[in-house]
Structures are given as C-alpha cells and as structure tokens.
N, C-alpha and C positions, 0 to 999 in steps of 0.2 A: 505577339500582337503586332499588326501593321498599322501605322498611322498614315492615313490618306489625306492629302492636301490638294484640293481641286480649285483652281482659280481660272478655269477655262471659260467660264461664263462672265460676261462683262459686269463688273461691279459686285459679283457674288463670290463668296468663299464658302466652300463645303469642306467640313472636317469629318473624318470617320475613323473608327477603330474597328479593325476586321481581324478575325482569327479563324483560320480554316474555312474561308469563304462565308463566315457568319458575321454579320454586323453586330457589334456589341454596343456601339454608341455612334451617334451622328448629330451634326449641328450644321446649320447654314445661316449665314448672315450677309448683309450688304455692306459694302465699304465704298466710300467716295474716293476718287483718285488721290486726294491730298491726305487721306487718313490711313495710309498703308501700315503705319506703326501699330494701329489698332489690331491688326491680325495677330501679332504676338501676344497681346493682352488677352484676346479671345481664346487663343490656343491654350494659354496657361489655365484659364478658367475651365475650358473644355476638358483638359487632362485631369484637373482636380476633381471636377464633377463626375468624371468617369473612374475615379479612384485609382488613377495612375500616380503613384507616389514617387517612383524612381524610374523615369523614362529611359535612363541609360541601360537599365537591365530588363525593363518590361517591353520596350519597343524593339522589334527585330528588324523592321524595314520601314523606310519612309517612301511612300508612293506619291509621286507628283504627276499631274496630268498636263498634257500638251494638247493643242488643238485650237478650237475657236476661242473667241474672247479677245480682249485687248492685249497688245504686246506687253504693255506695262504690267497688267495683271498677271500674265504668265511669267514674266520676269521676276515679279515680286514673289510669287508662289515658289518658283524655282530657287530663288535666293534664300527664302525661309527654310526650305527643305535642305539646301546645301549647308547652311549655318547650323541647323540642328543636327544634321548627319555628322558634321565635323565635331561638334560639341559632345554628342552622345556616342560617337564612334559607331554609327549605324549606317548601313548601305542605303543608297537612294536608287529607286527604280522609277522609270518613266513609262507611263501608259498613255495610249491615245484617247480612250474613253472609259467611262465607268463600267461598261459592259464587257470589256475585253480583259 
C-alpha cells in the first residue's frame, strides 16, 4: 500500500492510502502555520483508523506532492515523508499532482 501525503494546497493536508490505483482511505484537514506538529498526530490517527498496525511492513512507498501551495507547507510535507521513509525504510516518490 502507498501512503500519500499532499501539502500542496495552502493550509490543507491530504492523506491517502492507495493500492493498485484504488483508494482505501483518505482524510484531509487544515493546519495553521504554527501547528505543523499536528500533522504527525493526525497521520498516526489516520493509520490507526485505517487498520495499519505495522507501517514498516504494510507501506511500500510514500508519495509526496510538489506544486502550488506555500513553500513552508511543501517543505513540511517533504520533511515528514523523508523522516517516515528513513524510519520505516520505505522509498519516497515525488509527484506533481494527484492526477498524474
């Protein structure tokens, strides 16, 4: 399963779990600039509610999006993806938009 982290829209975070181009779970929420630590908390809740018990073995790729949005939001999304990729030993892929 692939974990999608999209912070390309200003103040909005979109999370998704996709396998073979089929979305299994998704969530979006708003984050103020000074509340970036909230992303990790929401991600943990999202994975638990999606019944992902062992991300190290269940997540194959982490997909992060670049493009519009604020520089800080994109940087935070990328940093979260990089940290999780290192911790879980999972590759990170970068996409331009959700449709590609």
